[in-house]
BALOBA-1460 file (C-alpha; in Angstrom, 3 decimals):
// residues 342
<rec num="1" residu="m" x="46.569" y="-35.149" z="0.417"/>
<rec num="2" residu="w" x="49.888" y="-37.851" z="0.387"/>
<rec num="3" residu="n" x="49.565" y="-38.182" z="4.515"/>
<rec num="4" residu="e" x="45.768" y="-38.509" z="4.593"/>
<rec num="5" residu="i" x="45.983" y="-41.492" z="1.194"/>
<rec num="6" residu="k" x="48.734" y="-42.890" z="3.355"/>
<rec num="7" residu="s" x="46.822" y="-42.853" z="6.338"/>
<rec num="8" residu="n" x="43.657" y="-44.190" z="4.743"/>
<rec num="9" residu="i" x="45.317" y="-47.105" z="3.007"/>
<rec num="10" residu="t" x="47.216" y="-47.820" z="6.767"/>
<rec num="11" residu="s" x="43.581" y="-48.191" z="8.531"/>
<rec num="12" residu="a" x="42.282" y="-50.207" z="5.388"/>
<rec num="13" residu="l" x="45.361" y="-52.891" z="5.558"/>
<rec num="14" residu="v" x="42.921" y="-54.485" z="8.381"/>
<rec num="15" residu="y" x="41.716" y="-56.212" z="5.832"/>
<rec num="16" residu="f" x="45.236" y="-56.391" z="3.988"/>
<rec num="17" residu="r" x="45.009" y="-60.779" z="3.886"/>
<rec num="18" residu="e" x="41.088" y="-60.369" z="2.300"/>
<rec num="19" residu="f" x="42.380" y="-57.831" z="-0.021"/>
<rec num="20" residu="i" x="45.559" y="-59.935" z="-1.031"/>
<rec num="21" residu="l" x="43.293" y="-63.166" z="-1.545"/>
<rec num="22" residu="f" x="40.960" y="-61.104" z="-3.595"/>
<rec num="23" residu="l" x="43.997" y="-59.676" z="-6.058"/>
<rec num="24" residu="i" x="45.209" y="-63.254" z="-6.253"/>
<rec num="25" residu="l" x="42.219" y="-64.476" z="-7.380"/>
<rec num="26" residu="v" x="41.561" y="-61.906" z="-10.153"/>
<rec num="27" residu="v" x="44.946" y="-62.008" z="-11.473"/>
<rec num="28" residu="l" x="44.457" y="-66.337" z="-11.896"/>
<rec num="29" residu="t" x="41.110" y="-65.570" z="-13.316"/>
<rec num="30" residu="i" x="42.622" y="-62.844" z="-15.679"/>
<rec num="31" residu="f" x="45.388" y="-65.680" z="-16.578"/>
<rec num="32" residu="l" x="43.033" y="-68.303" z="-17.487"/>
<rec num="33" residu="l" x="40.382" y="-65.792" z="-19.696"/>
<rec num="34" residu="v" x="42.709" y="-63.870" z="-21.354"/>
<rec num="35" residu="d" x="45.834" y="-65.833" z="-23.535"/>
<rec num="36" residu="n" x="47.618" y="-62.524" z="-24.473"/>
<rec num="37" residu="t" x="50.338" y="-62.347" z="-21.965"/>
<rec num="38" residu="s" x="50.596" y="-58.770" z="-23.038"/>
<rec num="39" residu="l" x="47.448" y="-57.596" z="-22.495"/>
<rec num="40" residu="s" x="47.233" y="-59.176" z="-18.807"/>
<rec num="41" residu="i" x="50.243" y="-57.286" z="-17.819"/>
<rec num="42" residu="p" x="48.305" y="-53.707" z="-18.284"/>
<rec num="43" residu="l" x="44.967" y="-55.395" z="-16.684"/>
<rec num="44" residu="i" x="46.740" y="-56.371" z="-13.526"/>
<rec num="45" residu="f" x="48.539" y="-53.214" z="-13.275"/>
<rec num="46" residu="l" x="45.365" y="-51.398" z="-13.577"/>
<rec num="47" residu="l" x="43.701" y="-54.373" z="-11.183"/>
<rec num="48" residu="l" x="46.772" y="-53.211" z="-8.501"/>
<rec num="49" residu="v" x="45.778" y="-48.919" z="-9.110"/>
<rec num="50" residu="v" x="41.943" y="-49.774" z="-8.232"/>
<rec num="51" residu="g" x="42.889" y="-52.273" z="-5.591"/>
<rec num="52" residu="i" x="44.628" y="-49.429" z="-4.079"/>
<rec num="53" residu="i" x="41.782" y="-46.685" z="-4.581"/>
<rec num="54" residu="i" x="39.753" y="-49.469" z="-3.100"/>
<rec num="55" residu="l" x="41.609" y="-49.409" z="-0.274"/>
<rec num="56" residu="n" x="42.350" y="-45.664" z="0.290"/>
<rec num="57" residu="l" x="38.071" y="-45.639" z="0.301"/>
<rec num="58" residu="i" x="37.907" y="-48.175" z="2.688"/>
<rec num="59" residu="g" x="40.441" y="-46.882" z="4.981"/>
<rec num="60" residu="r" x="39.008" y="-43.384" z="4.611"/>
<rec num="61" residu="r" x="35.613" y="-44.228" z="5.710"/>
<rec num="62" residu="r" x="36.974" y="-46.693" z="8.593"/>
<rec num="63" residu="i" x="38.373" y="-43.866" z="9.907"/>
<rec num="64" residu="k" x="35.230" y="-41.508" z="9.794"/>
<rec num="65" residu="e" x="33.454" y="-44.072" z="11.370"/>
<rec num="66" residu="i" x="36.126" y="-44.987" z="14.404"/>
<rec num="67" residu="n" x="36.271" y="-41.613" z="14.920"/>
<rec num="68" residu="e" x="32.562" y="-41.094" z="14.920"/>
<rec num="69" residu="i" x="32.481" y="-43.454" z="17.743"/>
<rec num="70" residu="k" x="35.543" y="-42.323" z="19.571"/>
<rec num="71" residu="e" x="33.423" y="-38.864" z="19.905"/>
<rec num="72" residu="i" x="30.287" y="-40.587" z="20.956"/>
<rec num="73" residu="i" x="32.615" y="-42.364" z="23.761"/>
<rec num="74" residu="s" x="34.312" y="-39.167" z="24.713"/>
<rec num="75" residu="s" x="31.171" y="-37.133" z="24.997"/>
<rec num="76" residu="i" x="29.595" y="-39.737" z="27.030"/>
<rec num="77" residu="r" x="32.954" y="-39.596" z="29.149"/>
<rec num="78" residu="q" x="32.444" y="-35.952" z="29.530"/>
<rec num="79" residu="n" x="28.874" y="-36.320" z="30.707"/>
<rec num="80" residu="k" x="27.708" y="-34.275" z="27.489"/>
<rec num="81" residu="f" x="24.671" y="-36.363" z="27.253"/>
<rec num="82" residu="e" x="21.465" y="-36.341" z="29.322"/>
<rec num="83" residu="s" x="19.649" y="-39.096" z="27.549"/>
<rec num="84" residu="s" x="20.568" y="-42.165" z="25.236"/>
<rec num="85" residu="t" x="18.017" y="-40.652" z="22.676"/>
<rec num="86" residu="e" x="20.502" y="-37.801" z="21.841"/>
<rec num="87" residu="i" x="23.453" y="-40.786" z="20.635"/>
<rec num="88" residu="f" x="23.417" y="-41.168" z="16.839"/>
<rec num="89" residu="l" x="26.022" y="-42.915" z="14.653"/>
<rec num="90" residu="s" x="25.813" y="-43.651" z="10.688"/>
<rec num="91" residu="k" x="22.987" y="-45.986" z="9.543"/>
<rec num="92" residu="y" x="25.680" y="-49.182" z="9.092"/>
<rec num="93" residu="l" x="26.210" y="-48.612" z="12.408"/>
<rec num="94" residu="d" x="22.917" y="-49.214" z="13.823"/>
<rec num="95" residu="k" x="23.982" y="-52.346" z="16.066"/>
<rec num="96" residu="l" x="26.863" y="-50.505" z="17.361"/>
<rec num="97" residu="e" x="24.525" y="-47.526" z="18.262"/>
<rec num="98" residu="n" x="22.245" y="-49.632" z="20.247"/>
<rec num="99" residu="e" x="24.461" y="-51.681" z="22.245"/>
<rec num="100" residu="i" x="26.212" y="-48.022" z="23.172"/>
<rec num="101" residu="k" x="22.984" y="-46.393" z="24.087"/>
<rec num="102" residu="q" x="22.450" y="-49.745" z="26.503"/>
<rec num="103" residu="m" x="25.893" y="-49.092" z="27.685"/>
<rec num="104" residu="f" x="25.172" y="-45.479" z="28.678"/>
<rec num="105" residu="e" x="21.801" y="-46.430" z="30.181"/>
<rec num="106" residu="k" x="23.597" y="-49.168" z="32.403"/>
<rec num="107" residu="t" x="26.455" y="-46.795" z="32.945"/>
<rec num="108" residu="k" x="23.708" y="-43.724" z="34.137"/>
<rec num="109" residu="s" x="21.656" y="-45.788" z="36.435"/>
<rec num="110" residu="d" x="24.610" y="-47.409" z="38.339"/>
<rec num="111" residu="i" x="25.899" y="-43.901" z="38.481"/>
<rec num="112" residu="e" x="22.608" y="-42.819" z="40.273"/>
<rec num="113" residu="y" x="22.553" y="-45.958" z="42.369"/>
<rec num="114" residu="l" x="25.831" y="-44.873" z="43.748"/>
<rec num="115" residu="e" x="24.885" y="-41.475" z="44.273"/>
<rec num="116" residu="r" x="22.085" y="-42.495" z="45.917"/>
<rec num="117" residu="l" x="23.784" y="-44.782" z="47.938"/>
<rec num="118" residu="q" x="26.311" y="-42.457" z="49.183"/>
<rec num="119" residu="k" x="23.635" y="-39.790" z="50.182"/>
<rec num="120" residu="m" x="21.642" y="-42.899" z="51.602"/>
<rec num="121" residu="r" x="25.338" y="-43.789" z="53.525"/>
<rec num="122" residu="s" x="25.771" y="-39.838" z="54.741"/>
<rec num="123" residu="q" x="22.222" y="-39.786" z="56.046"/>
<rec num="124" residu="f" x="22.443" y="-42.980" z="57.989"/>
<rec num="125" residu="l" x="26.178" y="-41.945" z="59.541"/>
<rec num="126" residu="a" x="24.547" y="-38.347" z="60.167"/>
<rec num="127" residu="n" x="21.351" y="-40.047" z="61.908"/>
<rec num="128" residu="v" x="23.579" y="-42.768" z="63.809"/>
<rec num="129" residu="s" x="25.887" y="-40.050" z="65.289"/>
<rec num="130" residu="h" x="22.867" y="-37.802" z="66.554"/>
<rec num="131" residu="e" x="21.172" y="-41.129" z="68.331"/>
<rec num="132" residu="l" x="24.188" y="-42.330" z="69.761"/>
<rec num="133" residu="r" x="24.487" y="-38.269" z="71.184"/>
<rec num="134" residu="t" x="21.587" y="-38.570" z="73.144"/>
<rec num="135" residu="p" x="22.703" y="-41.080" z="75.691"/>
<rec num="136" residu="i" x="25.816" y="-40.471" z="75.421"/>
<rec num="137" residu="f" x="25.270" y="-36.639" z="76.663"/>
<rec num="138" residu="a" x="22.689" y="-37.860" z="79.041"/>
<rec num="139" residu="i" x="24.713" y="-40.245" z="80.704"/>
<rec num="140" residu="q" x="27.758" y="-37.513" z="81.051"/>
<rec num="141" residu="g" x="25.322" y="-34.823" z="81.770"/>
<rec num="142" residu="y" x="23.746" y="-37.268" z="84.751"/>
<rec num="143" residu="i" x="27.394" y="-38.701" z="86.165"/>
<rec num="144" residu="e" x="28.711" y="-34.684" z="86.046"/>
<rec num="145" residu="t" x="25.821" y="-33.382" z="88.295"/>
<rec num="146" residu="l" x="26.595" y="-36.744" z="90.531"/>
<rec num="147" residu="l" x="30.386" y="-35.567" z="90.964"/>
<rec num="148" residu="n" x="29.581" y="-32.320" z="91.434"/>
<rec num="149" residu="g" x="27.846" y="-32.968" z="94.506"/>
<rec num="150" residu="a" x="24.561" y="-34.581" z="93.566"/>
<rec num="151" residu="l" x="25.722" y="-38.419" z="94.668"/>
<rec num="152" residu="n" x="25.488" y="-37.038" z="98.609"/>
<rec num="153" residu="d" x="21.518" y="-36.233" z="98.076"/>
<rec num="154" residu="p" x="19.720" y="-39.089" z="98.516"/>
<rec num="155" residu="k" x="16.963" y="-37.306" z="97.084"/>
<rec num="156" residu="v" x="18.054" y="-37.298" z="93.676"/>
<rec num="157" residu="n" x="21.153" y="-40.169" z="93.450"/>
<rec num="158" residu="k" x="19.254" y="-42.682" z="93.287"/>
<rec num="159" residu="h" x="16.942" y="-41.285" z="90.254"/>
<rec num="160" residu="f" x="19.816" y="-40.057" z="88.501"/>
<rec num="161" residu="l" x="21.512" y="-43.351" z="88.385"/>
<rec num="162" residu="e" x="18.125" y="-44.914" z="87.662"/>
<rec num="163" residu="k" x="17.932" y="-42.407" z="84.312"/>
<rec num="164" residu="a" x="21.798" y="-43.161" z="83.670"/>
<rec num="165" residu="e" x="21.425" y="-46.869" z="83.420"/>
<rec num="166" residu="h" x="18.324" y="-46.076" z="81.567"/>
<rec num="167" residu="h" x="19.924" y="-44.028" z="78.550"/>
<rec num="168" residu="t" x="22.692" y="-47.165" z="78.751"/>
<rec num="169" residu="v" x="20.329" y="-49.802" z="78.001"/>
<rec num="170" residu="n" x="18.925" y="-47.374" z="74.990"/>
<rec num="171" residu="l" x="22.547" y="-47.081" z="73.975"/>
<rec num="172" residu="s" x="23.090" y="-50.805" z="74.182"/>
<rec num="173" residu="n" x="19.918" y="-51.610" z="72.109"/>
<rec num="174" residu="l" x="20.798" y="-49.225" z="69.756"/>
<rec num="175" residu="l" x="24.186" y="-50.601" z="69.290"/>
<rec num="176" residu="n" x="22.656" y="-54.385" z="68.967"/>
<rec num="177" residu="d" x="19.985" y="-52.916" z="66.186"/>
<rec num="178" residu="l" x="22.647" y="-51.296" z="64.294"/>
<rec num="179" residu="i" x="24.934" y="-54.330" z="64.292"/>
<rec num="180" residu="d" x="21.809" y="-56.682" z="63.242"/>
<rec num="181" residu="i" x="20.971" y="-54.376" z="60.281"/>
<rec num="182" residu="s" x="24.658" y="-53.919" z="59.057"/>
<rec num="183" residu="m" x="24.829" y="-57.698" z="59.128"/>
<rec num="184" residu="i" x="21.532" y="-58.152" z="57.051"/>
<rec num="185" residu="e" x="22.269" y="-55.874" z="54.943"/>
<rec num="186" residu="s" x="25.626" y="-56.666" z="54.239"/>
<rec num="187" residu="g" x="24.760" y="-60.413" z="53.885"/>
<rec num="188" residu="e" x="26.615" y="-61.645" z="56.786"/>
<rec num="189" residu="m" x="23.955" y="-62.634" z="59.058"/>
<rec num="190" residu="r" x="22.960" y="-66.275" z="58.067"/>
<rec num="191" residu="m" x="19.197" y="-67.739" z="58.967"/>
<rec num="192" residu="s" x="18.531" y="-70.911" z="60.106"/>
<rec num="193" residu="y" x="15.161" y="-72.155" z="58.442"/>
<rec num="194" residu="r" x="13.071" y="-75.008" z="60.360"/>
<rec num="195" residu="y" x="9.806" y="-76.041" z="60.994"/>
<rec num="196" residu="f" x="8.583" y="-75.160" z="64.356"/>
<rec num="197" residu="d" x="4.914" y="-74.714" z="66.640"/>
<rec num="198" residu="i" x="3.729" y="-70.729" z="65.703"/>
<rec num="199" residu="s" x="1.111" y="-70.775" z="68.348"/>
<rec num="200" residu="d" x="3.428" y="-71.678" z="71.328"/>
<rec num="201" residu="f" x="5.693" y="-69.376" z="69.868"/>
<rec num="202" residu="i" x="3.670" y="-66.549" z="69.507"/>
<rec num="203" residu="k" x="2.211" y="-67.509" z="73.294"/>
<rec num="204" residu="n" x="5.514" y="-67.180" z="74.923"/>
<rec num="205" residu="i" x="6.182" y="-63.792" z="73.704"/>
<rec num="206" residu="v" x="3.054" y="-62.443" z="74.512"/>
<rec num="207" residu="n" x="3.571" y="-63.673" z="77.864"/>
<rec num="208" residu="e" x="6.609" y="-61.428" z="77.986"/>
<rec num="209" residu="f" x="4.493" y="-58.103" z="77.064"/>
<rec num="210" residu="s" x="1.132" y="-58.961" z="79.304"/>
<rec num="211" residu="l" x="2.705" y="-56.868" z="82.570"/>
<rec num="212" residu="i" x="3.331" y="-53.805" z="80.109"/>
<rec num="213" residu="a" x="0.086" y="-54.458" z="78.270"/>
<rec num="214" residu="e" x="-1.667" y="-54.404" z="81.871"/>
<rec num="215" residu="e" x="0.139" y="-51.278" z="83.142"/>
<rec num="216" residu="k" x="-1.392" y="-49.399" z="80.219"/>
<rec num="217" residu="n" x="-4.766" y="-50.983" z="80.854"/>
<rec num="218" residu="i" x="-4.392" y="-52.875" z="77.299"/>
<rec num="219" residu="q" x="-5.199" y="-56.628" z="76.425"/>
<rec num="220" residu="i" x="-3.610" y="-58.517" z="74.385"/>
<rec num="221" residu="i" x="-5.449" y="-60.928" z="72.708"/>
<rec num="222" residu="f" x="-4.184" y="-63.857" z="70.606"/>
<rec num="223" residu="n" x="-6.643" y="-67.283" z="69.963"/>
<rec num="224" residu="p" x="-4.558" y="-69.704" z="68.194"/>
<rec num="225" residu="p" x="-6.656" y="-71.227" z="65.171"/>
<rec num="226" residu="n" x="-5.109" y="-74.646" z="66.286"/>
<rec num="227" residu="t" x="-2.302" y="-76.531" z="68.196"/>
<rec num="228" residu="g" x="0.633" y="-77.848" z="66.490"/>
<rec num="229" residu="l" x="0.586" y="-75.248" z="63.309"/>
<rec num="230" residu="q" x="4.165" y="-75.678" z="61.672"/>
<rec num="231" residu="v" x="5.788" y="-72.717" z="59.700"/>
<rec num="232" residu="f" x="8.978" y="-72.345" z="58.105"/>
<rec num="233" residu="g" x="11.006" y="-70.026" z="59.041"/>
<rec num="234" residu="d" x="14.519" y="-68.534" z="61.156"/>
<rec num="235" residu="k" x="12.677" y="-68.654" z="64.731"/>
<rec num="236" residu="e" x="15.406" y="-66.412" z="66.604"/>
<rec num="237" residu="r" x="14.918" y="-63.815" z="63.418"/>
<rec num="238" residu="l" x="11.519" y="-64.029" z="63.614"/>
<rec num="239" residu="r" x="11.189" y="-63.666" z="67.249"/>
<rec num="240" residu="q" x="12.754" y="-60.134" z="66.329"/>
<rec num="241" residu="v" x="9.956" y="-59.305" z="64.071"/>
<rec num="242" residu="f" x="7.154" y="-60.611" z="66.732"/>
<rec num="243" residu="v" x="8.655" y="-58.328" z="69.487"/>
<rec num="244" residu="n" x="8.986" y="-55.489" z="67.507"/>
<rec num="245" residu="l" x="5.613" y="-55.395" z="66.163"/>
<rec num="246" residu="i" x="4.276" y="-56.611" z="69.645"/>
<rec num="247" residu="q" x="6.124" y="-53.843" z="71.304"/>
<rec num="248" residu="n" x="5.221" y="-50.879" z="69.116"/>
<rec num="249" residu="a" x="1.715" y="-51.894" z="69.178"/>
<rec num="250" residu="i" x="1.324" y="-51.243" z="73.210"/>
<rec num="251" residu="k" x="3.725" y="-48.264" z="73.065"/>
<rec num="252" residu="y" x="1.440" y="-46.454" z="70.553"/>
<rec num="253" residu="t" x="-2.201" y="-47.484" z="71.583"/>
<rec num="254" residu="d" x="-3.450" y="-45.812" z="74.778"/>
<rec num="255" residu="e" x="-6.872" y="-47.365" z="74.901"/>
<rec num="256" residu="g" x="-8.203" y="-50.873" z="73.605"/>
<rec num="257" residu="n" x="-6.413" y="-53.766" z="72.350"/>
<rec num="258" residu="v" x="-3.704" y="-55.524" z="70.488"/>
<rec num="259" residu="e" x="-4.579" y="-58.541" z="68.939"/>
<rec num="260" residu="i" x="-2.336" y="-61.294" z="67.194"/>
<rec num="261" residu="l" x="-4.441" y="-63.210" z="64.498"/>
<rec num="262" residu="l" x="-3.722" y="-65.914" z="62.550"/>
<rec num="263" residu="e" x="-5.476" y="-66.879" z="59.473"/>
<rec num="264" residu="e" x="-4.292" y="-70.216" z="57.950"/>
<rec num="265" residu="e" x="-4.008" y="-70.820" z="54.268"/>
<rec num="266" residu="k" x="-3.480" y="-73.808" z="51.940"/>
<rec num="267" residu="k" x="0.327" y="-73.614" z="51.835"/>
<rec num="268" residu="s" x="0.754" y="-70.506" z="54.161"/>
<rec num="269" residu="v" x="-0.339" y="-68.631" z="57.417"/>
<rec num="270" residu="n" x="-1.184" y="-64.842" z="57.677"/>
<rec num="271" residu="i" x="-0.214" y="-63.139" z="60.491"/>
<rec num="272" residu="n" x="-1.716" y="-60.474" z="61.692"/>
<rec num="273" residu="v" x="-0.681" y="-57.978" z="64.564"/>
<rec num="274" residu="i" x="-3.368" y="-55.328" z="65.099"/>
<rec num="275" residu="d" x="-4.155" y="-52.675" z="67.212"/>
<rec num="276" residu="t" x="-6.285" y="-49.726" z="68.151"/>
<rec num="277" residu="g" x="-4.102" y="-47.348" z="68.375"/>
<rec num="278" residu="i" x="-2.921" y="-43.770" z="67.308"/>
<rec num="279" residu="g" x="-2.446" y="-45.231" z="63.706"/>
<rec num="280" residu="i" x="0.019" y="-43.856" z="60.804"/>
<rec num="281" residu="p" x="-0.649" y="-41.308" z="58.543"/>
<rec num="282" residu="q" x="-0.944" y="-42.011" z="55.047"/>
<rec num="283" residu="e" x="1.531" y="-40.394" z="53.872"/>
<rec num="284" residu="d" x="3.640" y="-41.938" z="56.185"/>
<rec num="285" residu="i" x="3.059" y="-45.698" z="55.306"/>
<rec num="286" residu="d" x="5.396" y="-45.746" z="52.752"/>
<rec num="287" residu="r" x="8.069" y="-44.457" z="54.784"/>
<rec num="288" residu="i" x="7.832" y="-45.881" z="58.482"/>
<rec num="289" residu="f" x="10.569" y="-48.894" z="57.044"/>
<rec num="290" residu="e" x="13.379" y="-46.768" z="56.533"/>
<rec num="291" residu="r" x="16.047" y="-46.236" z="58.878"/>
<rec num="292" residu="f" x="15.714" y="-43.975" z="62.123"/>
<rec num="293" residu="y" x="12.502" y="-42.648" z="60.117"/>
<rec num="294" residu="r" x="9.989" y="-41.487" z="62.929"/>
<rec num="295" residu="v" x="6.280" y="-40.516" z="61.577"/>
<rec num="296" residu="d" x="6.023" y="-38.617" z="65.680"/>
<rec num="297" residu="k" x="9.399" y="-37.919" z="66.221"/>
<rec num="298" residu="a" x="8.425" y="-36.168" z="69.736"/>
<rec num="299" residu="r" x="6.355" y="-39.342" z="70.757"/>
<rec num="300" residu="s" x="8.632" y="-41.867" z="69.136"/>
<rec num="301" residu="k" x="11.458" y="-40.442" z="71.620"/>
<rec num="302" residu="a" x="9.132" y="-40.369" z="74.480"/>
<rec num="303" residu="v" x="8.471" y="-44.141" z="74.250"/>
<rec num="304" residu="g" x="11.794" y="-44.997" z="73.575"/>
<rec num="305" residu="g" x="12.902" y="-47.203" z="70.613"/>
<rec num="306" residu="t" x="15.761" y="-46.891" z="68.347"/>
<rec num="307" residu="g" x="14.137" y="-45.941" z="64.564"/>
<rec num="308" residu="l" x="15.627" y="-49.260" z="63.511"/>
<rec num="309" residu="g" x="13.539" y="-51.233" z="64.178"/>
<rec num="310" residu="l" x="10.655" y="-51.945" z="61.580"/>
<rec num="311" residu="a" x="13.503" y="-51.656" z="58.856"/>
<rec num="312" residu="i" x="15.108" y="-54.471" z="60.731"/>
<rec num="313" residu="v" x="11.657" y="-56.015" z="60.538"/>
<rec num="314" residu="k" x="11.490" y="-55.757" z="56.525"/>
<rec num="315" residu="h" x="14.540" y="-57.316" z="56.119"/>
<rec num="316" residu="i" x="14.030" y="-60.398" z="57.803"/>
<rec num="317" residu="i" x="10.804" y="-60.628" z="56.275"/>
<rec num="318" residu="d" x="12.236" y="-60.400" z="52.888"/>
<rec num="319" residu="a" x="14.880" y="-62.889" z="53.451"/>
<rec num="320" residu="h" x="11.828" y="-65.237" z="54.302"/>
<rec num="321" residu="s" x="10.600" y="-64.429" z="50.657"/>
<rec num="322" residu="s" x="7.770" y="-62.583" z="52.153"/>
<rec num="323" residu="k" x="6.360" y="-59.170" z="52.049"/>
<rec num="324" residu="i" x="5.045" y="-57.060" z="55.112"/>
<rec num="325" residu="i" x="1.876" y="-55.220" z="54.453"/>
<rec num="326" residu="v" x="0.624" y="-51.949" z="56.409"/>
<rec num="327" residu="e" x="-3.088" y="-50.742" z="56.681"/>
<rec num="328" residu="s" x="-4.023" y="-47.899" z="59.054"/>
<rec num="329" residu="v" x="-6.021" y="-45.472" z="59.324"/>
<rec num="330" residu="f" x="-4.948" y="-42.380" z="61.491"/>
<rec num="331" residu="g" x="-6.594" y="-42.158" z="65.021"/>
<rec num="332" residu="k" x="-8.191" y="-45.647" z="64.947"/>
<rec num="333" residu="g" x="-5.406" y="-47.866" z="64.641"/>
<rec num="334" residu="s" x="-2.861" y="-50.208" z="62.296"/>
<rec num="335" residu="r" x="-2.681" y="-53.817" z="61.535"/>
<rec num="336" residu="f" x="0.735" y="-55.185" z="59.911"/>
<rec num="337" residu="s" x="0.576" y="-58.545" z="58.142"/>
<rec num="338" residu="f" x="2.882" y="-61.126" z="56.589"/>
<rec num="339" residu="k" x="2.683" y="-64.611" z="55.478"/>
<rec num="340" residu="l" x="5.084" y="-67.483" z="56.307"/>
<rec num="341" residu="k" x="5.117" y="-70.876" z="54.556"/>
<rec num="342" residu="k" x="3.240" y="-73.841" z="56.101"/>
């Protein structure tokens, strides 16, 4: 009992200065109001006793509230709560309760984010390992076959060397894309924004793909609205965007055409890359910008690509304060569009 009272008073001593000030004021009041000294001394003694009792009560309440808070914090640390609605404090601690609930929700959100990040990192490493293994094993297989005698066979040696060279190009492209997406996501890739002529810019890229399109009997259509149309952006990074979108459009179009359409608006230019290809199933549209995600894995492998192109496209467009929009009808074609500031 005495130990409990001692503990309560010790806890209440945090208010000791205020308590002493209160006693001094009361004692002075007694001396001023009570002329009889013999009566003043018992009153002061009674006041001290009452003060000790009050300190005990204050200390006991303070210890109770501190233990309540400690218990809540300990339960949070031990993951005993599923939701912030399970956290309760006494009615006089309602503001603190709200703060603890907000802290709990923030901590829970941060932990969930870190867990998702760790899962994404693990998946990314697994995907990178798989994507790197494919060309490396292929190159190794061709070289071993050549060393085991095929090098002297004119019917196959050139073919195997061409295949090995093809896989080295794929490997180089994959590594370049990995470097790009790593730099973009880490914020190390610096953008160089300036105004440039979008019509001439697209014409040059279309010319690069004209032979590839002709080999597939696909027509690339580009009719610029006017010459000298200027847009604001990083020219080199936007080149990556157009190359990826046009390249994909040609890859996944077996017949018909690929059209680059510019729609001039008041403060921006709406850019569309439209194809008459195989299209994208509706359930896959939201996932095509994920790293290494492929709608048709078998076909994607056959036509090549690193699986990172659209992820890079999205990052670059986001960096231009724009958003890439996808519209597609499976079996009929796709439209990728985004806006650039004029």
